[in-house]
C-alpha positions in Angstrom: 198.7 166.0 75.5 195.0 166.6 76.1 193.5 164.2 78.5 189.7 163.9 78.7 187.8 161.4 80.9 184.5 160.6 79.8 182.4 159.0 82.7 179.6 156.8 81.4 177.5 154.5 83.5 178.0 150.8 82.5 175.5 148.0 82.7 176.3 145.6 85.5 177.2 142.0 84.8 175.1 139.4 86.5 176.9 136.1 87.1 174.8 133.3 85.7 175.9 129.7 86.8 178.9 128.2 85.1 179.3 130.4 82.0 177.8 133.5 83.5 175.7 136.1 81.6 174.5 139.8 81.9 173.2 142.6 79.9 176.0 143.9 77.6 177.7 147.1 78.7 176.2 150.4 77.4 178.0 152.1 74.7 180.4 154.9 75.8 180.9 158.3 73.8 184.1 160.3 73.7 183.9 163.8 72.1 187.3 165.4 72.2 186.1 168.7 70.6 188.6 171.0 68.9 192.1 169.7 69.2 195.5 170.7 67.7 196.2 169.0 64.2 199.8 168.7 64.8 199.9 167.0 68.4 198.3 163.7 69.4 195.3 164.1 71.8 194.1 161.5 74.3 191.0 160.7 76.3 190.0 157.5 78.5 187.1 155.1 78.7 186.3 152.6 81.4 186.3 148.8 81.3 185.2 146.6 84.4 184.8 143.0 84.9 181.6 141.5 86.6 181.6 138.2 84.9 182.4 136.4 88.0 185.9 135.1 86.8 189.1 136.9 85.9 189.2 138.2 82.4 191.4 139.7 79.8 190.9 142.9 77.8 192.0 143.0 74.2 191.4 145.6 71.3 189.2 144.3 68.5 188.7 147.7 66.8 188.8 148.5 63.1 191.6 151.0 62.0 190.8 154.6 62.4 192.3 157.9 63.3 191.4 156.8 66.9 193.3 154.1 68.7 193.4 152.4 72.0 196.9 152.5 73.5 198.4 149.2 72.8 200.7 149.5 75.5 198.1 148.9 78.1 196.9 145.5 76.5 196.2 142.8 77.0 194.8 144.0 80.4 194.0 141.3 83.1 191.2 142.3 85.2 190.1 140.3 88.3 186.4 139.7 88.8 185.0 142.9 90.2 187.8 145.1 89.1 187.7 148.0 86.7 190.3 150.2 84.8 190.7 152.8 82.2 192.1 152.7 78.7 193.6 155.7 76.8 192.3 156.6 73.3 194.7 158.5 71.3 193.5 160.8 68.3 196.3 161.4 65.9 194.7 163.3 63.0 196.1 163.0 59.6 194.8 166.4 58.5 192.4 169.1 59.7 188.7 168.4 59.8 186.0 166.4 61.5 186.7 162.6 62.5 184.7 159.9 64.0 185.5 156.4 64.7 184.2 153.3 66.8 186.5 151.4 69.2 185.9 148.1 70.7 187.7 146.6 73.8 186.7 142.9 74.3 186.7 141.1 77.7 187.1 137.5 77.7 186.8 135.4 80.8 185.8 131.7 81.6 182.3 132.9 81.9 181.9 134.6 78.4 182.9 137.4 76.3 181.7 141.0 76.6 182.5 143.9 74.4 183.0 147.7 75.5 182.2 150.0 72.5 183.3 153.6 72.4 182.1 156.2 69.8 184.9 158.8 69.3 184.6 162.1 67.6 186.9 165.2 67.2 187.7 168.2 65.1 191.2 168.7 64.2 192.0 172.5 64.0 193.3 174.1 60.9 196.0 176.2 62.4 196.4 179.8 61.6 199.4 181.9 61.8 200.0 185.3 60.1 202.4 188.3 60.2 200.9 191.4 61.8 203.9 193.2 60.3 203.6 193.0 56.5 206.4 195.3 55.5 209.5 196.6 57.1 211.2 199.9 55.8 214.7 200.4 57.4 215.1 203.8 55.6 218.8 205.0 55.1 221.2 203.2 57.2 224.8 204.4 57.3 227.6 202.0 56.2 229.3 199.8 58.9 226.1 200.4 61.2 223.1 198.3 61.9 219.4 199.0 62.3 216.6 196.9 64.0 213.0 196.6 63.1 210.4 194.6 65.0 208.3 192.1 63.2 205.2 190.7 65.0 203.8 187.2 64.3 200.4 186.2 65.6 199.2 182.5 66.3 195.5 182.9 65.5 194.8 179.4 66.3 192.4 178.4 69.2 194.1 175.4 70.5 197.3 174.9 68.4 200.7 175.8 69.6 202.9 176.8 66.5 206.7 177.0 66.1 208.8 179.5 64.2 211.6 177.7 62.8 213.9 180.3 61.0 214.0 183.2 58.7 214.7 183.6 54.9 216.3 186.9 53.6 216.8 188.9 50.3 220.6 189.2 51.2 223.3 188.4 53.6 222.9 191.8 55.2 219.7 190.8 57.0 219.1 188.4 59.9 216.7 187.8 62.7 218.4 188.2 66.1 216.5 185.5 67.9 217.4 181.8 68.4 214.9 179.4 66.6 212.6 177.6 67.1 210.3 179.9 68.9 206.9 178.4 70.2 203.8 180.7 70.0 200.9 179.7 72.2 197.3 179.7 70.8 196.1 183.3 70.5 199.5 184.8 71.3 201.9 186.9 69.5 205.8 186.9 69.2 208.0 189.9 68.4 211.0 189.3 66.3 213.9 191.5 65.7 215.1 191.8 62.0 218.6 193.4 61.7 220.1 195.2 58.8 223.9 195.3 58.7 224.7 198.0 56.2 228.0 197.5 54.2 228.4 198.6 50.6 226.3 201.2 48.6 222.9 200.2 47.2 219.1 199.7 47.8 217.2 196.7 48.6 213.5 196.1 47.8 212.9 192.5 48.4 211.2 189.8 50.5 212.3 188.3 53.6 210.5 185.3 55.3 209.4 184.2 58.6 209.5 180.4 58.5 206.9 178.7 60.6 206.0 175.0 60.7 203.0 175.9 58.6 205.3 177.2 55.9 207.0 180.6 55.1 205.4 183.9 55.8 206.5 186.6 53.3 207.7 190.0 54.7 208.5 192.9 52.4 211.8 194.7 53.2 213.4 197.9 51.9 216.7 199.4 53.0 219.2 201.6 51.5 222.9 202.4 52.1 225.2 205.1 50.6 228.8 204.7 49.9 231.2 204.5 47.0 230.3 202.3 44.1 233.1 201.6 41.4 232.2 201.0 37.7 235.2 199.7 35.9 235.1 200.7 32.2 238.5 198.9 31.6 241.3 199.9 29.4 240.4 202.1 26.6 242.4 202.8 23.5 243.1 206.2 22.0 241.8 205.8 18.5 243.0 207.6 15.3 242.3 211.3 16.1 243.1 210.8 19.9 239.6 209.9 21.1 238.5 206.9 22.9 235.5 204.9 21.7 232.2 206.0 23.3 231.6 204.5 26.8 228.2 204.2 28.6 227.6 203.7 32.4 224.6 203.7 34.6 224.2 206.0 37.5 221.7 205.1 40.0 218.9 207.3 41.3 220.4 207.7 44.9 223.8 209.1 43.5 224.8 212.6 44.5 228.0 212.7 42.3 230.3 210.7 40.2 233.9 211.0 39.2 235.3 210.2 35.9 238.8 208.8 36.4 241.3 208.2 33.6 244.8 207.0 34.4 247.6 206.8 31.9 251.2 205.5 32.3 253.6 208.1 31.3 252.1 211.5 32.0 249.8 211.7 29.1 247.2 214.5 29.6 243.6 213.1 29.0 240.4 215.2 29.0 236.6 214.9 28.3 235.7 214.8 24.6 232.1 213.9 25.4 229.9 213.6 28.6 226.2 213.5 28.2 223.5 212.3 30.7 220.0 211.0 30.3 217.5 213.2 28.2 220.7 214.5 26.3 221.8 216.5 29.3 225.1 218.1 28.0 228.0 218.6 30.1 230.8 218.4 27.6 230.3 218.2 23.9 232.8 217.0 20.9 233.5 220.7 20.2 234.6 221.2 23.7 232.0 224.1 24.4 229.8 222.4 27.1 229.0 224.0 30.4 231.1 221.6 32.5 234.6 222.9 33.6 237.3 220.3 33.7 240.8 220.4 34.5 244.0 218.8 33.0 246.7 217.0 34.9 249.5 214.8 33.8 248.8 211.1 34.0 245.4 211.3 35.8 242.2 212.8 34.6 239.5 213.4 37.3 236.1 215.1 36.5 233.7 215.0 39.5 230.1 215.7 38.3 228.9 217.9 39.7 231.9 220.1 40.8 229.8 223.2 41.3 226.2 224.2 42.5 225.3 225.6 39.1 222.0 224.0 37.9 223.1 223.1 34.4 225.8 220.7 35.4 223.9 218.8 38.3 223.1 215.1 38.0 219.9 214.1 36.1 217.2 213.3 38.6 216.4 209.7 38.8 219.7 208.3 37.4 220.0 206.7 34.1 222.6 206.0 31.3 225.4 208.5 30.6 227.7 208.5 27.5 231.5 209.4 27.8 234.6 209.8 25.4 238.1 210.7 26.7 240.7 212.1 24.5 244.4 212.5 24.5 245.2 216.2 24.9 248.9 215.7 24.9 251.5 212.9 25.3 252.2 209.5 23.6 250.2 206.9 25.7 248.1 204.8 23.5 245.5 203.8 26.2 243.9 205.0 29.4 242.3 202.9 32.3 239.0 204.3 33.0 236.7 204.0 36.1 233.6 205.9 37.3 233.3 206.4 41.1 229.9 206.9 42.1 229.2 208.5 45.4 225.7 207.2 46.6 223.5 208.7 49.3 220.0 207.2 49.7 216.9 209.7 49.7 216.1 211.2 53.1 218.6 213.5 54.1 221.9 211.6 54.3 223.4 213.7 51.4 224.2 216.3 54.1 226.5 214.1 56.1 229.9 212.5 55.5 233.1 211.4 56.9 236.7 211.8 55.8 239.1 209.1 56.9 242.8 210.2 57.0 246.2 208.8 56.7 248.6 211.2 58.5 252.2 211.4 57.6 254.6 213.0 59.9 257.9 214.3 59.0 261.0 213.1 60.8 261.8 216.5 62.2 258.5 217.4 63.8 257.6 216.3 67.3 254.8 213.8 67.2 255.6 210.3 65.8 253.1 207.7 64.7 253.5 206.0 68.0 252.5 209.2 70.0 250.3 211.1 67.6 246.9 209.9 68.9 247.7 211.3 72.3 249.6 214.5 71.2 247.8 217.6 72.4 249.0 219.8 69.8 248.3 217.6 66.9 244.9 217.0 68.4 244.2 220.7 68.3 245.1 220.7 64.7 242.9 218.0 63.8 240.1 219.2 65.9 240.2 222.5 64.1 240.0 220.7 60.7 237.0 218.8 62.1 235.3 221.9 63.4 235.6 223.6 60.1 234.3 220.8 57.9 231.4 220.2 60.3 229.8 223.4 59.0 228.7 221.1 56.1 228.1 217.9 58.1 231.5 216.4 57.1 233.6 215.2 59.9 236.9 213.5 60.2 236.6 209.8 60.9 239.2 207.0 61.4 242.8 208.2 61.4 246.0 206.1 60.7 249.4 207.6 61.5 252.7 207.0 59.6 256.2 208.2 60.1 258.2 209.7 57.2 261.6 208.4 58.2 263.4 210.0 55.2 264.8 213.4 56.4 264.7 214.6 52.7 261.1 215.4 53.4 261.6 217.5 56.6 261.8 220.6 54.3 260.2 220.0 51.1 261.0 221.6 47.8 258.8 221.9 44.8 260.6 219.0 43.1 260.3 216.8 46.2 256.6 217.4 46.7 255.3 214.8 44.3 257.8 212.1 45.3 256.8 212.8 48.9 253.0 212.2 48.1 254.0 209.0 46.3 255.2 207.5 49.6 251.5 207.1 50.6 251.9 203.8 48.8 252.8 202.4 52.2 249.2 203.2 53.7 247.1 200.2 54.2 243.9 202.1 53.3 242.9 204.4 50.5 242.1 207.6 52.4 243.0 211.3 52.0 246.6 211.6 52.7 247.7 214.4 54.9 251.5 215.2 55.1 252.9 217.4 57.9 256.4 218.8 57.3 258.7 221.3 58.9 258.7 223.7 55.8 256.8 223.4 52.6 258.2 224.5 49.1 261.2 226.3 50.5 259.1 228.1 53.3 257.3 230.5 51.1 254.2 228.3 51.1 252.3 227.0 54.0 250.4 224.4 52.4 249.9 222.7 49.0 247.4 220.3 47.5 248.3 218.0 44.5 245.3 219.0 42.5 241.8 220.5 42.7 239.7 217.3 43.2 242.4 214.7 43.9 242.4 211.0 43.4 241.1 208.3 45.5 244.3 206.5 44.9 247.5 206.1 47.1 250.9 206.1 45.8 251.0 208.5 43.0 252.6 212.0 42.8 249.0 213.5 43.3 247.9 211.5 46.2 247.4 214.1 48.9 248.1 217.4 50.4 250.9 218.9 52.4 251.0 221.5 55.3 253.8 222.8 57.4 253.6 221.9 61.1 254.5 224.1 64.0 253.6 223.9 67.6 253.2 227.8 68.0 249.6 228.1 66.6 248.0 224.7 66.2 244.7 226.1 65.3 246.3 228.1 62.5 247.9 225.0 61.2 244.4 223.2 61.4 243.2 226.2 59.2 246.1 225.5 56.6 245.3 221.8 56.6 241.6 222.2 56.1 242.2 224.7 53.3 244.4 222.2 51.5 241.8 219.4 52.2 239.2 221.6 50.6 241.3 221.8 47.5 241.7 218.0 47.3 238.1 217.3 47.6 237.2 219.7 44.9 237.2 223.4 45.9 239.1 226.1 44.1 239.8 229.5 45.7 236.8 231.6 46.0 238.9 234.2 44.4 242.6 234.2 43.0 245.3 236.7 43.5 244.5 237.8 39.9 240.9 238.4 40.7 239.4 235.3 39.1 236.6 233.8 41.0 235.5 230.2 41.5 232.6 228.5 39.8 230.3 228.3 42.9 227.4 230.5 42.7 226.7 231.1 46.5 230.3 232.4 47.2 230.3 236.2 47.2 232.4 238.1 44.6 235.1 239.3 47.1 238.1 241.3 45.9 241.6 239.5 45.8 242.7 241.7 48.7 240.9 243.9 51.2 237.2 244.6 51.3 234.5 246.0 49.2 230.7 246.7 49.5 230.0 242.9 49.0 232.6 241.5 51.4 233.0 243.9 54.3 235.3 241.2 55.9 238.7 240.6 54.2 238.3 237.4 52.3 234.6 237.2 52.8 235.4 234.9 55.8 235.9 232.1 53.4 238.1 229.1 54.2 238.9 229.0 50.5 240.1 232.6 50.0 243.6 232.6 48.4 245.0 234.6 51.3 245.2 233.3 55.0 243.2 236.0 56.5 241.5 233.8 59.1 238.4 232.9 57.4 237.0 229.4 57.7 233.4 229.5 56.2 232.3 226.9 53.8 229.1 227.7 52.0 226.4 225.2 50.9 227.6 225.2 47.2 230.8 224.3 48.4 229.5 221.7 50.8 227.7 219.9 48.0 231.1 219.6 46.1 233.0 218.3 49.1 230.2 215.5 50.0 230.5 214.4 46.4 234.0 213.5 46.5 234.9 209.8 46.4 236.9 209.9 49.6 234.0 211.4 51.6 231.8 208.4 52.9 228.2 208.6 54.3 229.5 207.4 57.6 229.9 209.2 60.9 232.2 207.8 63.6 231.4 209.0 67.2 232.5 210.9 69.1 230.8 213.2 68.7 227.5 211.7 67.9 225.9 213.3 64.9 222.5 213.8 63.3 221.8 215.7 60.0 222.3 219.5 61.0 219.2 221.6 61.2 221.3 224.6 61.4 225.0 224.9 60.7 227.3 226.2 63.5 229.1 229.3 63.2 232.4 229.0 61.4 235.3 229.3 63.7 237.5 232.3 62.8 241.1 231.4 63.1 243.7 233.9 64.3 246.2 234.5 61.6 249.9 234.2 62.1 251.4 237.8 61.4 254.3 236.3 59.7 252.3 234.4 57.0 253.3 235.6 53.6 250.4 236.6 51.3 251.1 233.9 48.8 250.6 231.2 51.2 248.8 228.5 49.4 250.5 226.3 46.7 247.2 225.5 44.9 246.5 229.0 43.8 244.7 228.6 40.6 241.1 228.2 39.5 242.0 226.4 36.3 239.6 226.2 33.2 239.2 223.5 30.9 241.8 223.1 28.0 239.6 223.6 24.9 241.5 223.9 21.6 239.9 223.1 18.4 239.9 219.4 17.6 
C-alpha cells in the first residue's frame, strides 16, 4: 500500500455567537502520481474542528475511483481537534484518473465541507521474456537437461506475479514453485527442464504464465531411441508376395530394421524395398544392391547393414515402399514391424548402449546372486565393454539369470536353439548372452543365432552363446564380443573359404596368415573368423552396430562418456593356444536368396 500525506494549510474556523461561522476550509489536492494498476493505493487528507462545538465528520462524495475509507466514519471531533482520513484509489484499469471527495463536518454551530481534488495515473504493467527461444539440442533418453528462462518486469511501480507454466508435452516442466513475485524493474530466472524419454523431436511453444497473461516461449528438443512402426499381419497373396506396404522414416533416423515373423518356420524375404526418390534397395526381380539373409520363422533386414553408399538411408527421411515374399514354407501370413533407430542430429549417432541379459549355466562358478561382484565375470564383461567402446558403444544395465537345467551346461547343436528360447524368462528385451561350460560339443567357442539378431526374447534365435572358463577371462570377453558383433549385424571380415564381408573399410585379409595388405594375422579385426587375438572394429562396422534395434542412444555411468574425438587403441587379446581354428559357430557371410520369381 502506498501512503501519501498531503499537507495543505486549512482556513481557521472563527466562532460566531450561537451558530458560529468562519471562512470555509481551503480545498486540498492529492496527486498520487504513478501507482500500480493491480494494487489499491492510499493517501490522507486533514480535517479539523474549529466551530466551537463538537462535530461529526461524514462522507458526502459522489462515487469515483477515489473513496474515503468508510471504516473511519462517522468521525467525532471535539472542538479544536483534528484528524486525517484515508483516501483509497482502486483503479479499474490503466490510465489517468481524477475525482473530488467531500467530507462534511456537522456541529451545533453549523456545517463545513472539506473538499479534496484527487488525481493518479494507474500504470499499465509491462512484463516480457528476455529468453524468447530455448534449444535443448540432443538429450539422451532417461536423462534430463535444464535451460534458463529469464523474465523481466519492465514496470516502474507494479510488482507482478508469475503463476505457472504451459508446455508442449509432459516432458517439460519448470522446476520452481509458483507463484513467483517480480519487483518493478527486476528479472527472474526460471529453470525449464526437459526429461527425455522415447524417440522424437519437439518444435513447439511453452508458456510462462503471468498475472498479465501467458508469455510464449519457443522450445526445441530431440531424443533418440527405438521407434516401432507396426504394419500388422500381412497375408501372402497368390504368388507368395504380400501387398505393398508403406512406412515413413523420420529425418533423424540412422537405421531401420524390417522384421517379419511367421509361425511355423516359413522363410520370408524382401520382394521390394524402395526409399524416397525411388532409391532402390531391392526390386521385384531380386537384383537390388541390398544384401539380405534368410532365416526360418524370422526375417530381419537392417538398413543400412553396410557402409556402402548405395544402400544408406535417404537423407531427410520420407516414405518407403515394402513387399515381403514367402521364400519357402506354408504359412499364409506374416507379422511385420519396422524398428527405427533414431539419433538426433549433432553427434549422438556415434554413441550407444547395449543392455544385457546374462544367463549363467548351472555348472559354472558365478550365479545370478553373485555375478555382479564376481571378479572373473567382471573382467569378461569389462573386456567386452572396452572392445565396443572403440565405436562409442558401451555396455549398460545388466540383469543376471541362472540356467537351472543342467542339460545346458554342455550345449550341443540341437540344444542351442532351445537354450536361447529360455530367454523368455527375462523381464526386459535386451541382448541375451548365455555363458556355458562347453559350446557345440567343445569344438566351438561361441555362436550367434544369426547375423543381425532380433529384438525379441524367447525365440530360438534370441541371443548368443559363449563358453566360460576362469583361465583366461579376457579371451572369453573377446569371444563374447565377437558373437555380440554377429548378433548386432557384423559378418566375418573374411571367411575360412576366403569370402569377404560387405564392409568397405575392412581390409581384404587372407583367410589365414598374412599378406601385403594385412601384415598382422587376421588384420587385427574382432570379426576375423579365426581367434587370432584381434579386437579392432572399423568405422564402417561401427555404423552397423549403432543401427541395431538393441543399441540405444544412452550411456550409463560409470564411466562418464562424451562423443569420442579419437578412438582408443583396440585391446589385443592374448589367444588361448588350445583354441581350434574353427572356433566360431557363426562362420558365414550369407548372401540373399535370389531365385527367379
